[in-house]
C-alpha positions as CSV (number, residue, x, y, z in Angstrom):
1,X,9.8,18.9,-9.9
2,X,8.7,17.4,-13.1
3,X,12.1,18.2,-14.7
4,X,13.8,16.5,-11.8
5,X,11.6,13.4,-12.2
6,X,12.2,13.5,-16.0
7,X,16.0,13.4,-15.4
8,X,15.8,10.9,-12.6
9,X,18.7,8.8,-13.9
10,X,21.0,11.7,-13.0
11,X,19.6,12.2,-9.5
12,X,20.9,10.7,-6.3
13,X,18.4,8.5,-4.4
14,X,18.0,11.2,-1.8
15,X,17.3,13.9,-4.4
16,X,14.8,11.7,-6.2
17,X,13.0,10.9,-2.9
18,X,12.9,14.6,-2.1
19,X,11.6,15.6,-5.5
20,X,8.8,13.1,-5.4
21,X,7.9,14.1,-1.9
22,X,7.7,17.8,-2.8
23,X,5.7,17.0,-6.0
24,X,3.3,15.0,-3.9
25,X,2.8,17.8,-1.4
26,X,2.3,20.3,-4.3
27,X,-0.3,18.1,-5.9
28,X,-2.1,17.7,-2.6
29,X,-2.1,21.4,-2.0
30,X,-3.6,22.0,-5.5
31,X,-6.2,19.4,-4.8
32,X,-7.2,21.2,-1.6
33,X,-7.5,24.5,-3.4
34,X,-9.6,23.0,-6.2
35,X,-11.8,21.3,-3.6
36,X,-12.3,24.6,-1.8
37,X,-13.3,26.2,-5.1
38,X,-15.9,23.5,-5.7
39,X,-14.0,21.6,-8.4
40,X,-14.4,18.2,-6.9
41,X,-13.5,16.3,-10.1
42,X,-10.2,18.1,-10.7
43,X,-9.4,17.8,-7.0
44,X,-9.9,14.0,-7.2
45,X,-7.6,13.9,-10.3
46,X,-4.9,15.7,-8.5
47,X,-5.1,13.5,-5.4
48,X,-4.9,10.5,-7.7
49,X,-1.7,11.9,-9.3
50,X,-0.3,12.6,-5.8
51,X,-1.0,9.0,-4.7
52,X,0.8,7.8,-7.8
53,X,3.9,10.0,-7.4
54,X,4.0,9.7,-3.7
55,X,3.6,6.0,-3.3
56,X,5.2,5.1,0.0
57,X,4.8,8.6,1.6
58,X,2.3,8.7,4.5
59,X,1.0,12.2,3.6
């Protein structure tokens, strides 16, 4: 996902939207796992990253 976002100039708008969406979901999943393991600070950081990448996604 990060490579796709890095090369975003070469992506179609649909591919860019999909890459950002799946990166957002991955970051949210990581945050949930970190929270479950008791690492609240890292979970919050991952949620902040997800919010930044996934701006405009309702998830």
